[in-house]
N, C-alpha and C positions, 0 to 999 in steps of 0.2 A: 565183404561183410566186415572182415576184421579191420579194414582200413576205415570204414564208416564209424566203427566204434571208437577208433583212435581219433578220428576227426571230431566226433561228438565230445569225447573226453577233452580234446584240445580246446574246443570252443567253450565248453563248460569251465575249464581251468582258466581260460582267458577272461570269461565273464566274472568268475569268482575273484580273480586277481583285480580286475577293474572295480568290482564292488568294494573290495577291501581297501583299495587305494582311495576311492571317493569317500568312503566312510571314515577312514583314518584322517584324510585331509580336513573334513568337516570337524571332526573331533579335535584335531590339532588347532584349527583356526578358532574354535570356540574356547579352548583352553588358553590360547594365547591372548584372546580378548579378555577373558576372565582374569588372567594374570596382570594385564595392563590396568584393568579396573582396580585390582587389589593394590597395585603399586601406587596408583593415584590416591586411593583411600589411605594407604600407609603414610604417604606424604602429608595428607591433611592431618592425620593423627600426630605425626611428629611435630608439625607446626603447632598444634594445640598443646602438646606436652611442653614445647618450648615456651609458649605464651604463659601457660600455667606455672611453669618454673619461675619465670621472671616475676609474675604476679605474687607468687609465694615469697620470693626473695624480698620484694617490696613490702609485703605485709609483715615480714619478720624484722624490718628495719628498727621499729620501736619495740624492742623486747630485751629483757635483761640478758637472756642467753647469748644474744648476738652483739652486745655492747661491751667491748673489752674495757673501755674506760670505766664503766659502771662496775664491772666485775672486779677490777683492781681495787676498788673501794672495799671489797669484801675479801681481800687476800688472807686476812687472819682468821676468817670464818671457815671451818672445815665441815661444810654440809654439801653432800653430793649434788642434790638438785635444789638450789637455793630458791628459785622461782616457785617450785612446788611447796617448799617449806613456808614461804611467805603467804602463798595462796591458802594453804591449810590453816595457818594462824588466823587469817582473815575470815575464813569459813567458820572457824570456831566461835566467832561472834554471833553466828546464826543460832547457836545452841541456847542462847538466852530465851526464856519464855516470852512469847509475844513478838513484837517487832524487833528487828536488829537495831542495836543502839547507835550504829553509824548512819542509819537511814533516817533523815529528818522528817519523814512523813509517816502518818499512822496508816496502817493497812485498812482499806474499806471492804475488801473482799476476803480478808484473812491477814495474817501477819506478813509484814514486809521482810523479805529475806534476800540476801545477796545470792545471785545465781552464777554469773560468769565473772572471771577475774583475769586481768592482763597486767602483769608486772612490767611497767615500761622501762624503768631504770633503777638506780640505787636509792631513789627518793619517792617515786610516784607510782600509783596504781590507778587503773581505771576499772570500774566494776559496774555490773548490771544488777538491778534489783527489781523485784516484782512481788505482788500479792496474789498473782494468778489472773488478775484482770488489768490492773494498772501497773505500769513499769516506768523505770527511769534509769539514770546513770549517775555514778558517783566518781568524783576525782579525789583520791585520797593520798595524803602525804604520810609516809611511814618512816620509822627510825628503828633500826635493829640495835638492840642494846647488847652489852657485853655478855649478859647471861642468856643470850639468844631469845629474850623476850622482844616483843615488837610493840611499839606505840603507834597507833593509827590516829591521824588527825584528818577530819573531813575538811577538804579545801573548797570544793564546789560540787554542785548537784543540780539535777534537773528531773522533772517529772513530765512524761509525755501525756498529753490529754487523750482520753479515750475517744473512740469514734462512735 
């Protein structure tokens, strides 16, 4: 009787060990497959990050912050963020009642105001304007004076037709 109990315990232990082995193998295989999928996904994300970094670098090519030749033009000016200063001065022209004086169109759906500004270099700005329904772009020439005032001269402009 005692030997049968030991035999049953032995078979039970062998079955339990076999069950644990099969279960662990399935779990290990599933986790290995999941890890391979995550590695492939990570590679796709790394490629996407690299492409976005290159695209961002290309987009920053025409900007005052990344143009050393244009920045040397302002060596004697002691302003921390020169592009922000110039953009703020241009946005101050929006404070006039009614349409912005630099925008050559009258607003049909409200006053025409400048929205977005990109300082290209030490002489040029490109800006976006809108009245809420109609919009366009401005090409502005600017000159920074010794008293840190700025003269803006409208060089070219366009108005997109509504759809």
